[in-house]
DOLUMZA-847991 format. One record per atom (N, C-alpha, C): y, x, z; residue in one letter. Coordinates in pm, whole numbers, plus 50000, padded with zeros to 5 digits. Example, Ala and Ser with C-alpha at 12.3 -4.5 7.8 and 13.67 -1.06 7.14 Angstrom:
! residues 2
494315131950780A/495505123050780A/496705132050780A/497755128550708S/498945136750714S/500035129050787S/
***
This chain:
! residues 378
374718378269188X/373528382369112X/373308397569122X/374418405169122X/374278419769130X/373578423769260X/373968417269372X/373338420369500X/371858416969497X/371528405869430X/370118402069420X/369338412369338X/369948417369230X/369268427469149X/368988440069231X/369918443669316X/369708455569397X/368518453869490X/368288441569539X/367108439369624X/365838440569542X/365918437969411X/364738438769325X/364418452969279X/365288462569312X/365018476469275X/363698481369333X/363348476369451X/362098480769515X/361068469569517X/361218459669428X/360278448469425X/359248450569315X/357998448569350X/356928449169252X/356418435269219X/355118433869209X/354468421169176X/353338419769278X/353598413469392X/352608413269501X/351228408369459X/351158397969374X/349838392769335X/349048403169255X/349698409169156X/348988419069074X/348728431869151X/349678435969235X/349468448069314X/348278446569409X/348128434569466X/346998432169556X/345678432469479X/345688427669355X/344468427969274X/344048442369247X/344998451069212X/344668465069187X/344048471369311X/344638468669427X/344078473969552X/342678468669576X/342448456069544X/341138449969565X/340108455769467X/340518458069343X/339608464169247X/339208478169291X/340168485769344X/339858499169391X/338918498769512X/339048488369593X/338228487169713X/336818482269682X/336708471869599X/335408465269576X/334718469469446X/335458475669354X/334838480769233X/334308470169138X/333098472469087X/332538464168979X/332478449269010X/332028444769126X/331978430269151X/333348423569138X/334388429769191X/335718423969181X/336198423869036X/335888434568963X/336298435168824X/335578424568741X/334308422568767X/333558412268694X/334088398368724X/334448396068849X/335028383168885X/336368380968815X/337178391368809X/338468390368741X/338278387568592X/337398395068527X/337148393068385X/336668378868356X/335708374268436X/335158360868414X/336208350168441X/337018352168546X/338038342268579X/339118341368473X/339518352668417X/340538352368312X/340008345668186X/338758347568157X/338178341668036X/337828326968053X/337278323468170X/336708309968187X/337418301568292X/338298307468369X/339008300068471X/338378301568608X/339198299568709X/338728300868847X/337618291068878X/337748278768828X/336738268568857X/335388271768794X/335388280168691X/334158283368622X/333348294468687X/333878300568792X/333148311168860X/332068305268950X/330908311068946X/329818305869027X/329948308769175X/330638319669207X/330828323469347X/332308325569374X/332668325369501X/334068327369538X/334468341869511X/335528344169431X/335948357869400X/336678363969519X/336938376969515X/337748383169619X/339098376169633X/339688377169748X/340898369369782X/342048371669685X/342368384069656X/343508386969570X/343258382369427X/342038384069378X/341688379369244X/341848364269237X/341368357169338X/341488342569340X/342958338269342X/343788345269418X/345208341769426X/345898343669292X/345588354669224X/346198356969093X/345758346368994X/344458343068993X/343958332968899X/344608319368924X/344778315569051X/345428302769082X/346858302769030X/347548313869046X/348918314868997X/348958313468845X/348068320468776X/348048320168629X/347678306368576X/346838299368648X/346338286368600X/347178274568648X/348298277468713X/349198266868758X/350528268468685X/350658262768567X/351908264368491X/353078257968566X/354248264168559X/355438257968619X/355698244168558X/356408235768633X/356648221968589X/357428221368459X/358208231668429X/359048231268309X/358308235068181X/357068239168191X/356338243468071X/355908231467988X/356178232067859X/355778221767763X/354438225767702X/353358218567731X/352038222367676X/352038223067523X/352798213967458X/352838214067312X/353418227167261X/354408232667335X/354998245367296X/353938256367292X/353058256567390X/352028266867394X/351068265567277X/350798253367235X/349918251367119X/350608255566990X/351918253866983X/352648257666862X/352838272866852X/352928279566967X/353248293766967X/354748295866958X/355148308266948X/356568311566937X/356988310066791X/357398297866754X/357708295166613X/358918303166566X/359788307166657X/360938315266617X/360488329066570X/359678335766651X/359178348966611X/358248347966491X/357478337166483X/356558335566371X/357278333066239X/358558329666245X/359298327466121X/359808340666061X/359618351666135X/360098364666088X/359058371165999X/359428376065880X/358468383065795X/357808394465872X/356498395765864X/355758405265949X/356238419665942X/356608424465823X/357058438265815X/358328440465896X/359238430765890X/360488432165966X/360248430166115X/359288421966149X/358928420466291X/358468433966345X/357658441066268X/357148454166311X/358268464466315X/359048465366207X/360048475866198X/361188473666297X/361638461166309X/362798458366395X/362408454566537X/361578444266552X/361308438866685X/360538448666771X/359408453466722X/358558462166804X/359248475566829X/359868481366725X/360518494266740X/361668493666840X/362518483566825X/363678482566916X/363238479267057X/362188471067072X/361718467667206X/361198479967279X/360468488467210X/359958500567275X/361088510367306X/362028511967214X/363168520667242X/363948515567363X/364058502467373X/364748496367487X/363998499267617X/362678498367613X/361868501567731X/362038516167769X/362008525067671X/362118539367698X/363508543267750X/364508534567730X/365848537767780X/365908537367932X/364878531667996X/364768532468141X/364258546268180X/365068553768253X/364668567268291X/363388567268373X/363258557368464X/362068557068550X/360808554768468X/360858545368374X/359698542668289X/359378554768203X/360408560768144X/360188572268057X/359578583968133X/360058586368254X/359498597268334X/358018594968362X/357678582568391X/356288579668424X/355388581068302X/355848576168187X/355048577168065X/354918591668019X/355948599568043X/355928613367997X/355098622568086X/354648617568199X/353898626168291X/352588631268232X/352078624368131X/350828628968067X/351038641567986X/352288643967942X/352558655767861X/352068654567719X/351738642367674X/351198640467537X/352048630367463X/353358631967470X/354288622367412X/354028619867265X/353878630467187X/353718628867042X/352358622867008X/351288627667071X/349948622867040X/349778607967071X/350468603167174X/350268589367219X/351258579667159X/352198584367077X/353218575567021X/352598564666934X/351688568666845X/351078558766755X/350228548566829X/349348552766924X/348598542666999X/349488533067078X/350548538267141X/351458529467215X/352098519267122X/352518523967006X/353148515266908X/352198504366862X/350958508266831X/349958498666786X/349648488366895X/349528493067019X/349218483867129X/350338473767150X/351588478567141X/352728469567157X/352758459067047X/352478463366923X/352498454066811X/351398443566823X/350198447866861X/349078438566876X/349378428466987X/349868433667102X/350198424567213X/351238414267170X/352308418767104X/353368409467063X/352828398866969X/352018402766872X/351498393066776X/350528383266843X/349688388066932X/348778379167003X/349548369367091X/350638373867147X/351418365767239X/352118354267168X/352618356467047X/353408346166980X/352568336466897X/351298339266876X/350478330766791X/350258316866852X/350058306666769X/349768293266822X/348568293566916X/348738288267036X/347658287967133X/347348301367196X/348088311667163X/347768325067210X/347848326667360X/348678318467426X/348858319767571X/348018309867649X/347168302167582X/346258293367654X/345198301667725X/344698296567836X/343758304267918X/342568309167835X/342278321967852X/341148327967783X/341418332567642X/342598329167586X/342898333167449X/343458347367446X/343428353967329X/343818368067323X/345208371067378X/346178362667348X/347528365267398X/347618364267550X/346908354567606X/346858352867752X/346208365067817X/345058369067765X/344348380567821X/345178393367807X/345828395067692X/346618407167670X/347848407367760X/348478395867781X/349668395367864X/349328398068010X/348238392168058X/347808395268194X/347388409868203X/346818415168096X/346468429368093X/347688438268109X/348798434568042X/350038442068058X/350518441368203X/350418429468262X/350828427768402X/350018436768495X/348728437068476X/347878445268561X/348058460168532X/348358463468409X/348648477368376X/349898482068449X/350938473468453X/352138476868530X/351778479368676X/350928470768730X/350518472468870X/349758485468890X/348908488968794X/348168501568801X/349128513468797X/350138512768712X/351118523468703X/351868525168836X/352208513868898X/352878514769029X/351968521169132X/350718516969134X/349778522369232X/349568537369213X/349538541869088X/349308556069061X/350508564669095X/351708558769088X/352918566869103X/353578565769239X/353178555969318X/353938552469437X/353998563669540X/352958571869549X/352898581869656X/353978592469645X/354338596269522X/355318607069509X/356628602169446X/356858589069453X/358078583669392X/359188582769495X/360378586869456X/361548586369544X/362218572769526X/361898563469614X/362448549869602X/363968549769610X/364518558269695X/365958558069710X/366688562169584X/366048570869503X/366718575669382X/366488566469263X/365288561469246X/364968554269123X/364458540069145X/364168536069268X/363568523069288X/362068523569266X/361428512269273X/359988511469258X/359578514169114X/358588522769089X/358168525368951X/357608512968885X/358058510468763X/357638498868684X/357768486068768X/358868484868839X/359128473268923X/359758461868846X/360308452268919X/360838440168857X/361918443168753X/362808452468781X/363908454868687X/363428461668560X/362458470668571X/361888476468449X/361108466068369X/360408457168439X/359688446468368X/360678437068299X/361808434268364X/362828425768302X/363398432568177X/363588445768185X/364088453068068X/363098452067951X/361828453367981X/360818452167875X/360808438067816X/360948427867902X/360998413967855X/362188411867763X/363348417267800X/364528416167714X/364338423567583X/363478433867585X/363218441267462X/362628432667353X/361758423267390X/361098414767290X/361828401667268X/362968399867333X/363778387767310X/365138392067257X/366058395467345X/367418398967303X/367458410867210X/366868422167251X/366978434467171X/366308432867035X/365128426767033X/364398424966906X/365228417066807X/365888406466855X/366638398066761X/368008403766728X/368528412566812X/369698420266771X/369328429566656X/368158435566663X/367718444466556X/367488436566427X/366888424866439X/366668416666320X/367988412166258X/368938408866344X/370248404866292X/370898416266217X/370618428666259X/371198440266191X/370728441466047X/369548435966016X/369048436465878X/369188422965809X/370048414365862X/370348401865795X/369428390365826X/368608391565931X/367688380665967X/368198374466096X/368898363366084X/369448356466199X/368638344066232X/368908338266349X/368238326066390X/369288315766431X/368918303066428X/369818292366465X/369868290866617X/370878283666669X/370908280966813X/369648274166863X/369098264866786X/367858258166827X/366698268066834X/366618277166737X/365568287366740X/365728296666860X/366978299866893X/367248308067011X/366728301367137X/367058288567153X/366638281367274X/365118280767283X/364458278467171X/362998277967171X/362428291567210X/363008302167154X/362548315767184X/362528318267334X/363618315067402X/363698318167544X/362868308467628X/362698296267582X/361808287167653X/360378292567649X/359948297167532X/358598302567517X/358428315367599X/359398324467587X/359268337467654X/359508336567804X/360068325567849X/360128323467994X/358728321668050X/357858315167972X/356468313868016X/355738327368007X/356058335267904X/355508348867897X/355908356568023X/357168355168064X/357648361968185X/356868357268308X/356558344368314X/355768339168426X/354398346068431X/353738347168316X/352428353568312X/352528368468344X/353648374668311X/353838388868337X/354178391768483X/354458381268561X/354788383168702X/356248386268727X/357118382868631X/358538385468648X/359138375168742X/359968379768834X/360638370968929X/361398360068853X/361188347468890X/361758336368814X/363278336768810X/363898342668911X/365368343468913X/365908351968799X/365058360368741X/365508369368635X/365458362868497X/364698352368481X/364518346968345X/364698331968330X/364498324268437X/364398309868419X/365678303468368X/366838308568405X/368108302468364X/368628307968232X/367868316468168X/368318322268041X/367818313567926X/368748308267849X/368378299467738X/368858304067603X/369558315267598X/370068320167470X/370398335067482X/370828340667370X/371138355067369X/372318358367460X/373258349267473X/374408351867558X/373968353767703X/373108344967751X/372598346267887X/371778358767905X/370968361967804X/370168374267810X/371068386567811X/372168385867737X/373098397067734X/373738399567869X/374028388667942X/374608390368076X/373608397068170X/372328393268160X/371318399768242X/371198414468206X/371218417568077X/371108431468034X/372278439868087X/373468434168084X/374628441468137X/374428444868284X/373868435468360X/373618437968502X/372538448468520X/371488447868438X/370428457968447X/370968471868415X/371808472668313X/372378485568276X/373218491268390X/373848482268466X/374678486468580X/373828493068688X/372578488668702X/371718493768809X/370708504168759X/370728507568630X/369718516468573X/370318529868535X/369768540968581X/370288554168542X/370208556068390X/371078564468338X/371118566968194X/369818573368147X/369468571568019X/368258577967965X/368308593067981X/367118599167990X/367058613668004X/366268619667888X/365888632367902X/365168639067794X/363808632567767X/363188626667868X/361928619567845X/362148607167759X/363218599867786X/363568588267705X/363758592267560X/364468603167539X/364748607567402X/363478612467332X/362608619367404X/361368624167343X/360448612567305X/360328602767395X/359488591167366X/360038583167249X/361348581367245X/361958573767136X/361768580867002X/361998593866998X/361838601366873X/360388600866825X/359428602466917X/358018602166879X/357638588366827X/358138577866891X/357818564366847X/358408561366710X/359628565766685X/360248563566554X/359458570866445X/359058583066473X/358258590366376X/356938583566347X/356288578466452X/355008571566433X/355198558766353X/356278551766378X/356538539366304X/356808542266157X/357598552366128X/357878555865989X/356608559965915X/355748567765980X/354498571765917X/353598559765891X/353528550765986X/352648539065971X/353128530065858X/354428527565853X/354938518665749X/354908525165611X/355058538465605X/355038545265476X/353688544065408X/352648542065485X/351308540765426X/350888526365407X/351828517065413X/351508502865405X/351668497565263X/350698490165210X/350858484065078X/352078475065073X/352848476164966X/354018467664949X/355298473665004X/355228484865075X/356418491565126X/356638504165043X/357698504264963X/357898515064866X/359008524664905X/359138526965033X/360068537065082X/359268548765137X/359838560565124X/359178572465178X/359288572565330X/358498581265391X/358568582565538X/359978586465582X/360618595465508X/361978599665544X/362958587965532X/362838580165424X/363728568665407X/363518558365519X/362268556265556X/361978546865664X/362538551865797X/362448564765821X/362998570165945X/364508568065949X/365178570565836X/366618568165830X/366938553365850X/366108544765792X/366328530365808X/366188526265954X/365168531366021X/364968528066163X/366138533366246X/366588545466218X/367748550866290X/368958541666272X/369168537166151X/370318528566124X/370208515266196X/369008509466196X/368778496866267X/369038498466416X/368498509066474X/368618510966618X/370058514066659X/370788521366578X/372178524066613X/373008511266609X/372718502366517X/373428489566514X/372978480566630X/371728481966671X/371188473666778X/371758477466914X/371778490466943X/372178495267075X/373648498867085X/374308500866972X/375668505866975X/375678521066971X/376788526666924X/376848541066901X/376638549167029X/377278545067138X/377198552967261X/375778553067318X/375138541267326X/373788540567380X/372798547567288X/373008546367157X/372118553067062X/372218568267077X/373438573267100X/373598587667122X/372828592067247X/372878583967353X/372158587467476X/370658588067453X/370148579667360X/368728579667329X/368358589967223X/369338597567175X/369068607967077X/368768602666938X/369248590666906X/369008584766773X/370088589866679X/369718597366574X/370718603566487X/371528593266409X/372768596866380X/373588588766290X/373078590466146X/373238580166066X/372768580265928X/373978581265835X/374008591065744X/375138591865650X/375258579165568X/376468575065541X/376678562565466X/376028563165329X/375898575165273X/375308576365139X/373818572965138X/373148573765253X/371708570665259X/371418558165341X/372448550965383X/372278539165467X/371918527065380X/370718521965399X/370238510665319X/370578497065380X/371128496965501X/371328484365571X/372218474465497X/373348478465439X/374178468465369X/373428460865260X/372668467965179X/371908461465073X/370778452965131X/370058458465228X/368948451165289X/369438438365357X/370558439065425X/371088427265493X/371398416165394X/372008419665282X/372318409465182X/371048403165127X/370048411365096X/368798406165042X/368078397365145X/368078401665271X/367388393965373X/368098380865404X/369408380765402X/370118368165425X/369758357965318X/369668362565193X/369258353565085X/367808348965104X/366928358465137X/365518354965157X/365358345565275X/366108348065383X/366018339565502X/366438325265473X/367448323765389X/367888310165351X/366748302565286X/366088308865190X/365028301765118X/363778300165203X/363568309065300X/362408307865388X/362558296565490X/363788292565519X/364008282865627X/364818270665584X/365068269065454X/365968258265413X/365338244565426X/364008243765439X/363328230865456X/362148232665550X/361658221665610X/360468222865697X/359278228965625X/359108225565496X/357968230865421X/358098245965403X/359328250665375X/359538265065359X/359318272365490X/359788266465599X/359598272665730X/358118273365766X/357378262765733X/355938262765759X/355248273765680X/355668275765556X/355058286165474X/355358300065530X/356598301965582X/356938314865642X/356058317665762X/355788307465845X/354918309565962X/353478311965918X/353048305265810X/351688307365761X/351488321765718X/352488327365651X/352388341265608X/352368350665727X/353148347165831X/353168355665950X/351818355766020X/351048344966004X/349748343966070X/348608349365984X/348938354165862X/347908359165772X/347328372165826X/346258376765762X/345648389365803X/346588400965780X/346268412865836X/347168424365830X/347598428065689X/346688428265593X/347068432165457X/347988421765396X/347628408865412X/348458398365356X/349818398065423X/349868400865552X/351138400965624X/352128410565557X/351688422465531X/352618432465482X/352958430165336X/352058424465259X/352378421265121X/353368409765113X/353398401365218X/354288389765218X/355618392865285X/355888405465315X/357118408965387X/358348406365301X/359488406265366X/360748404465294X/361008416265202X/361958414465111X/362218424465007X/362778437265068X/362258448565024X/362848461565055X/363318467664923X/364428474864921X/364818481764798X/363718491264754X/363418491864628X/362288499764584X/362668514364570X/362018522664573X/362208537464564X/361148543064663X/345848462267412X/345098466867532X/344318456267611X/343038459267630X/342468447767703X/342788448367853X/342658436967928X/342928436668071X/341978445868147X/340778447768099X/339848456868166X/340398471068163X/340818475868046X/341358489268037X/342618490768122X/343408479968130X/344668480768204X/344438483468351X/343328478468405X/343118479468549X/342318491768587X/341658498268492X/340758509268526X/341478522368551X/342718523268503X/343468535568525X/343068546668429X/342208543668329X/341798553868235X/342898556968134X/343848547568116X/344938549768025X/346288547868093X/346648556168188X/347928554568254X/349108556868161X/348818561768041X/349868564667945X/350018553667841X/349298542767855X/349368531967757X/350738525667757X/350998517767653X/352338512267636X/352778503867754X/354008505867794X/354598497367898X/355378486567827X/354848474667823X/355478463867748X/356108453967841X/
***
């Protein structure tokens, strides 16, 4: 497997890369065909689209034999069982920090020189994409999660096209290539649930298997090489893949640390202004630091510049106990589990009011246009 990973260091996504080249060549007509095909399907186009656009649409509209259609209608019931506030604080935050730990990705995102200004938009885009992706029916053709996921795929292709001319393949591999995409995919599966476990929100083996079955289809839509995800059915398998990726990935650099710090600050500010969250921005920042250090381990957290939290201000022990109790009552029966998912699907205000107890005290069009090369790499 290690030898195979090394071959993927310079592997991109041929279907999406060809679409970006075709959009640059043909302009508006190709873009209109792509937009219409993603919304209505290849068969719904009145005229034959450009070759690369047609190839991508055929790929997207041909689900692998292992996909369960009922699963797509249900959505990611494992992620939907997580209280929305904890999904935002743990899953999205840890997934982005995990993405930024790739030196190649961090260097590319930092090229804009606007790390702090863009932290909040990147965070918001990642959260919206994740929520659209896990919703019931979200990955069906033309639905928001499907469009957003393909948008992420095309955005990755745009980033590769913009960076390829001055990128040193021998030193870093292909920019935003297969291994960086695999790291991002692991961010919303393995890393996210390690972070949730750190605050006392665990999942059962059956929930784990469902999570990876669902996200394997997300990986298919994202253009991830099937060898990287198809055989992964639980956190243990995902952990083995992560170990291999870490073996082939250079350590985080100052760009990784700057992006991570800016994202943590943006997350703390956003949550501090949320109804139902009664922690200060400083307390939330300390809480996020504590979650991430437990998620990544002390050594990796140090490399990402995540500060240690004094035991006197560490809220995790209390929060974990409260969440374990809350999780029991949220999932002890099918009716309780259904109610937890209903709350997760509520509107933004209701979502945050329904969060677990805290101690008191991008569209596909934008992705392909190149106007936001600094948008979130998910």
